[in-house]
C-alpha positions as CSV (number, residue, x, y, z in Angstrom):
1,X,-33.3,30.7,-35.7
2,X,-32.7,34.3,-37.0
3,X,-31.2,37.1,-34.8
4,X,-34.6,38.6,-33.9
5,X,-35.9,35.2,-32.7
6,X,-32.8,34.8,-30.7
7,X,-33.4,38.2,-29.0
8,X,-37.0,37.3,-28.2
9,X,-36.0,33.9,-26.8
10,X,-33.3,35.5,-24.6
11,X,-35.7,38.2,-23.3
12,X,-38.4,35.6,-22.5
13,X,-35.9,33.4,-20.7
14,X,-34.6,36.1,-18.5
15,X,-38.1,37.4,-17.7
16,X,-39.1,33.9,-16.6
17,X,-36.0,33.7,-14.4
18,X,-36.9,37.0,-12.8
19,X,-40.4,35.7,-12.2
20,X,-39.2,32.4,-10.7
21,X,-36.2,33.7,-8.7
22,X,-37.0,37.3,-7.7
23,X,-34.7,37.2,-4.7
24,X,-31.8,35.4,-6.4
25,X,-31.6,37.0,-9.8
26,X,-30.5,40.6,-10.2
27,X,-30.1,42.7,-13.4
28,X,-28.4,46.0,-13.9
29,X,-30.1,49.0,-15.4
30,X,-28.8,48.4,-18.9
31,X,-30.3,44.9,-18.9
32,X,-33.5,46.1,-17.4
33,X,-33.9,48.7,-20.2
34,X,-33.3,46.0,-22.8
35,X,-36.1,43.9,-21.3
36,X,-38.5,46.9,-21.3
37,X,-37.7,48.0,-24.9
38,X,-40.3,47.0,-27.5
39,X,-37.8,47.0,-30.4
40,X,-34.2,45.9,-30.6
41,X,-31.2,46.1,-32.9
42,X,-30.1,42.5,-32.6
43,X,-26.5,43.5,-33.2
44,X,-26.5,45.7,-30.1
45,X,-28.8,43.6,-27.8
46,X,-26.2,41.0,-26.7
47,X,-24.7,40.2,-24.3
48,X,-27.6,40.0,-21.8
49,X,-26.2,39.7,-18.3
50,X,-27.6,39.0,-14.9
51,X,-26.3,38.1,-11.4
52,X,-27.2,34.9,-9.6
53,X,-26.8,35.4,-5.9
54,X,-26.0,32.2,-4.1
55,X,-25.4,33.7,-0.6
56,X,-24.7,37.2,0.8
57,X,-21.1,36.8,-0.3
58,X,-21.2,34.5,-3.3
59,X,-22.5,35.3,-6.8
60,X,-22.1,34.3,-10.4
61,X,-22.6,36.7,-13.3
62,X,-24.1,34.8,-16.2
63,X,-24.8,36.0,-19.8
64,X,-26.6,35.2,-23.0
65,X,-24.6,36.0,-26.1
66,X,-25.5,36.3,-29.8
67,X,-26.6,33.1,-31.4
68,X,-28.6,31.8,-28.3
69,X,-29.7,29.0,-28.0
70,X,-28.8,27.3,-31.3
71,X,-25.2,28.4,-31.7
72,X,-24.3,29.5,-28.1
73,X,-25.7,29.0,-24.7
74,X,-25.4,30.3,-21.1
75,X,-21.9,31.6,-20.3
76,X,-20.2,32.5,-17.1
77,X,-18.8,36.0,-17.2
78,X,-17.3,36.0,-13.7
79,X,-17.9,34.7,-10.2
80,X,-16.8,35.4,-6.6
81,X,-17.2,34.0,-3.1
82,X,-15.6,34.1,0.3
83,X,-12.5,31.9,0.9
84,X,-14.7,29.5,3.0
85,X,-17.0,29.0,0.0
86,X,-14.4,28.5,-2.6
87,X,-14.8,24.7,-3.0
88,X,-18.6,25.0,-3.1
89,X,-18.3,27.7,-5.8
90,X,-15.9,25.6,-7.9
91,X,-18.4,22.7,-7.9
92,X,-21.3,25.0,-8.7
93,X,-19.5,26.7,-11.6
94,X,-18.4,23.3,-13.0
95,X,-22.1,22.1,-12.9
96,X,-23.3,25.2,-14.7
97,X,-20.7,24.9,-17.5
98,X,-21.6,21.2,-17.9
99,X,-25.3,21.9,-18.1
100,X,-24.7,24.8,-20.5
101,X,-22.6,22.6,-22.8
102,X,-25.3,19.8,-22.8
103,X,-28.0,22.3,-23.6
104,X,-25.9,23.6,-26.5
105,X,-25.4,20.1,-27.9
106,X,-29.2,19.6,-27.6
107,X,-30.0,23.0,-29.2
108,X,-32.2,24.0,-26.3
109,X,-32.3,27.1,-24.1
110,X,-30.3,26.6,-20.9
111,X,-31.1,29.5,-18.6
112,X,-33.6,27.6,-16.4
113,X,-31.5,24.5,-16.3
114,X,-28.3,26.3,-15.4
115,X,-29.8,28.5,-12.7
116,X,-31.7,25.6,-11.2
117,X,-28.6,23.3,-11.2
118,X,-26.5,26.1,-9.7
119,X,-28.9,26.7,-6.8
120,X,-29.5,22.9,-6.2
121,X,-25.7,22.2,-6.1
122,X,-25.0,25.2,-3.8
123,X,-27.8,24.5,-1.4
124,X,-27.2,20.8,-1.2
125,X,-23.6,21.4,-0.3
126,X,-24.6,24.0,2.3
127,X,-26.8,21.4,3.9
128,X,-24.1,18.8,3.6
129,X,-21.6,21.1,5.4
130,X,-24.0,21.2,8.4
131,X,-26.1,24.2,7.7
132,X,-29.9,23.8,7.3
133,X,-30.2,26.5,4.7
134,X,-28.2,28.7,2.4
135,X,-26.7,31.9,3.6
136,X,-29.3,34.7,3.7
137,X,-29.6,37.1,0.8
138,X,-29.3,40.8,1.0
139,X,-32.8,42.0,2.0
140,X,-32.4,45.2,0.0
141,X,-32.5,43.2,-3.2
142,X,-35.8,41.4,-2.6
143,X,-38.4,42.4,-5.1
144,X,-42.2,42.5,-5.2
145,X,-44.1,40.6,-7.9
146,X,-44.2,42.2,-11.3
147,X,-47.6,43.9,-10.7
148,X,-48.3,46.6,-8.2
149,X,-49.2,45.1,-4.8
150,X,-51.9,47.7,-4.3
151,X,-53.5,46.5,-7.6
152,X,-53.6,43.0,-6.3
153,X,-55.2,44.1,-3.1
154,X,-57.7,46.3,-4.8
155,X,-58.8,43.4,-7.0
156,X,-58.8,40.8,-4.2
157,X,-62.5,40.1,-4.8
158,X,-61.5,39.0,-8.4
159,X,-59.3,36.3,-6.8
160,X,-62.3,34.2,-5.7
161,X,-63.6,30.8,-6.6
162,X,-64.8,30.5,-10.2
163,X,-68.6,30.6,-10.5
164,X,-70.2,27.3,-11.3
165,X,-73.6,26.1,-12.2
166,X,-73.6,23.5,-9.4
167,X,-74.6,24.6,-5.9
168,X,-71.9,22.4,-4.3
169,X,-68.4,22.5,-5.5
170,X,-65.9,19.9,-4.4
171,X,-62.9,22.1,-5.3
172,X,-62.2,25.7,-4.6
173,X,-60.7,27.5,-7.6
174,X,-59.0,30.9,-7.3
175,X,-58.6,33.1,-10.4
176,X,-56.1,35.9,-10.8
177,X,-56.0,39.2,-12.7
178,X,-55.8,39.0,-16.5
179,X,-52.7,40.1,-18.3
180,X,-53.1,41.6,-21.8
181,X,-50.5,41.9,-24.5
182,X,-51.2,42.7,-28.2
183,X,-54.8,41.5,-28.0
184,X,-53.8,38.2,-26.3
185,X,-55.1,37.6,-22.7
186,X,-53.6,35.4,-20.0
187,X,-55.3,34.4,-16.8
188,X,-54.1,32.0,-14.1
189,X,-56.3,29.7,-11.9
190,X,-55.1,27.7,-8.9
191,X,-56.7,25.0,-6.7
192,X,-55.5,23.1,-3.7
193,X,-55.4,19.3,-4.1
194,X,-54.2,16.4,-1.9
195,X,-54.1,13.5,-4.3
196,X,-53.5,12.8,-7.9
197,X,-57.0,11.3,-8.3
198,X,-58.5,14.8,-7.8
199,X,-56.8,16.4,-10.8
200,X,-59.2,15.4,-13.5
201,X,-62.4,16.1,-11.5
202,X,-61.0,19.5,-10.5
203,X,-60.1,20.4,-14.1
204,X,-63.6,19.3,-15.2
205,X,-65.2,21.5,-12.6
206,X,-63.2,24.5,-13.6
207,X,-63.7,24.2,-17.4
208,X,-67.3,23.3,-17.2
209,X,-68.1,26.2,-14.9
210,X,-67.2,28.9,-17.3
211,X,-68.1,29.2,-21.0
212,X,-65.3,31.7,-21.5
213,X,-62.7,29.2,-20.4
214,X,-64.1,26.6,-22.8
215,X,-63.5,29.0,-25.6
216,X,-59.9,29.8,-24.6
217,X,-57.3,29.0,-27.3
218,X,-55.2,27.0,-24.7
219,X,-55.8,25.9,-21.1
220,X,-52.3,24.8,-20.0
221,X,-52.2,23.0,-16.7
222,X,-49.7,21.4,-14.3
223,X,-49.7,20.1,-10.7
224,X,-47.3,19.2,-8.0
225,X,-48.6,16.9,-5.2
226,X,-46.8,15.6,-2.2
227,X,-48.0,12.1,-1.5
228,X,-47.3,9.7,1.4
229,X,-46.1,6.4,0.1
230,X,-45.4,3.6,2.5
231,X,-42.1,1.7,2.5
232,X,-42.1,-1.7,0.8
233,X,-42.3,-4.3,3.5
234,X,-42.0,-8.0,3.8
235,X,-45.2,-9.9,4.6
236,X,-43.8,-10.9,8.0
237,X,-42.4,-7.5,9.0
238,X,-44.1,-5.0,11.2
239,X,-45.4,-1.8,9.5
240,X,-42.7,0.8,9.1
241,X,-43.0,4.5,9.2
242,X,-44.1,6.0,5.8
243,X,-41.9,8.4,3.9
244,X,-43.0,11.3,1.8
245,X,-42.6,11.0,-1.9
246,X,-42.9,14.0,-4.2
247,X,-44.8,13.4,-7.3
248,X,-44.3,16.1,-9.9
249,X,-46.3,15.9,-13.1
250,X,-46.7,18.6,-15.8
251,X,-49.1,18.3,-18.6
252,X,-50.6,20.5,-21.3
253,X,-54.0,20.1,-22.9
254,X,-52.6,21.0,-26.4
255,X,-51.3,18.4,-28.8
256,X,-47.6,17.5,-28.6
257,X,-46.9,19.3,-31.9
258,X,-47.8,22.7,-30.4
259,X,-45.5,25.1,-28.5
260,X,-47.9,25.2,-25.5
261,X,-46.6,21.8,-24.5
262,X,-43.4,23.6,-23.6
263,X,-45.5,26.1,-21.6
264,X,-47.0,23.3,-19.5
265,X,-43.5,21.9,-18.8
266,X,-42.3,25.3,-17.7
267,X,-45.3,25.8,-15.5
268,X,-44.3,22.6,-13.8
269,X,-40.8,23.8,-13.4
270,X,-42.1,27.0,-11.8
271,X,-43.9,24.9,-9.2
272,X,-40.8,22.9,-8.5
273,X,-38.6,26.0,-8.1
274,X,-41.1,27.6,-5.7
275,X,-41.4,24.3,-3.8
276,X,-45.1,24.4,-4.2
277,X,-47.0,21.3,-3.1
278,X,-50.6,20.1,-3.4
279,X,-51.5,22.6,-6.0
280,X,-53.0,22.5,-9.5
281,X,-52.4,25.5,-11.8
282,X,-54.2,26.3,-15.0
283,X,-53.2,29.2,-17.3
284,X,-55.8,30.1,-19.9
285,X,-54.8,32.0,-23.0
286,X,-57.0,33.7,-25.6
287,X,-54.9,34.4,-28.7
288,X,-55.5,37.8,-30.2
289,X,-54.1,37.1,-33.7
290,X,-50.7,38.6,-33.2
291,X,-47.8,36.3,-32.5
292,X,-46.0,37.1,-29.2
293,X,-43.1,34.7,-29.8
294,X,-41.2,33.4,-26.7
295,X,-42.7,36.4,-24.8
296,X,-45.8,34.3,-24.2
297,X,-43.9,31.9,-22.0
298,X,-42.9,34.7,-19.7
299,X,-46.5,35.9,-19.5
300,X,-47.7,32.4,-18.7
301,X,-45.2,32.0,-15.8
302,X,-45.7,35.5,-14.6
303,X,-49.5,35.3,-14.1
304,X,-49.1,31.9,-12.4
305,X,-46.4,33.1,-10.1
306,X,-48.2,36.3,-9.1
307,X,-51.4,34.4,-8.3
308,X,-49.5,31.9,-6.2
309,X,-47.8,34.7,-4.3
310,X,-51.1,36.4,-3.7
311,X,-52.7,33.2,-2.5
312,X,-49.9,32.4,0.0
313,X,-49.9,36.0,1.3
314,X,-53.7,36.6,1.5
315,X,-55.7,33.4,1.2
316,X,-53.7,30.2,2.2
317,X,-52.5,31.5,5.5
């Protein structure tokens, strides 16, 4: 991987983190300007820093340095917490370093894995210590989705079920606003489901309802369904109370040799990070002939996340 590819990968990873964790990830003005710039001198781009807020008093400053992800991976610049949170912070930092080292050995990007592991470790210990949730974050840092909220409201009619030729649709699909970049177009679609058996019929309904979708370069999809699975019982025992089992499956319609397989996996990771359940997400991409590099992964996650936020705030109430 050359230096420019490393820059594009680092930018795409941080943009996806900001999309997935708008309340936990904070970047300073210098980093924000690097993300907004269209051209970069690779020698001046790194390090790329951001702050991961674990609670109102605990945070870790992480950074991506030159050579990411083939020669280097996520590094911890500094961290701080209250005295009462010291042990929890030590465990979290240890996990992040371990994950980063493993990603470096595997030659894969570690931003998502490190941040996810840090939050999971921190929050699980918070609950183990007797609290039901992590300490609240500073409300002043909370951010709106990438696009203007008024724009989403203005185009609310566009977020409606996709038209179909059938007069009766078994599944209600909601389509978001298109995102355009260098002649490529990205559009997200979401549908509520309650069992895995509905996935294929729902996909078939969406794709057969719209000729434009059938002509998309890629239709990447993933779902996360919360199923009720009964406990295993002996024949002589009385029925026991069922427990909930989370089934998380991500899949992409492209062949395994293509990079969009990675996009499908990252979409699935987005659903997991947002704790989405009983939802099927499709992102359609029409390639415009100009390679977007890793930036395309950020666009895929962004359109999916914005539509999910819009649905929760305006439709799935």
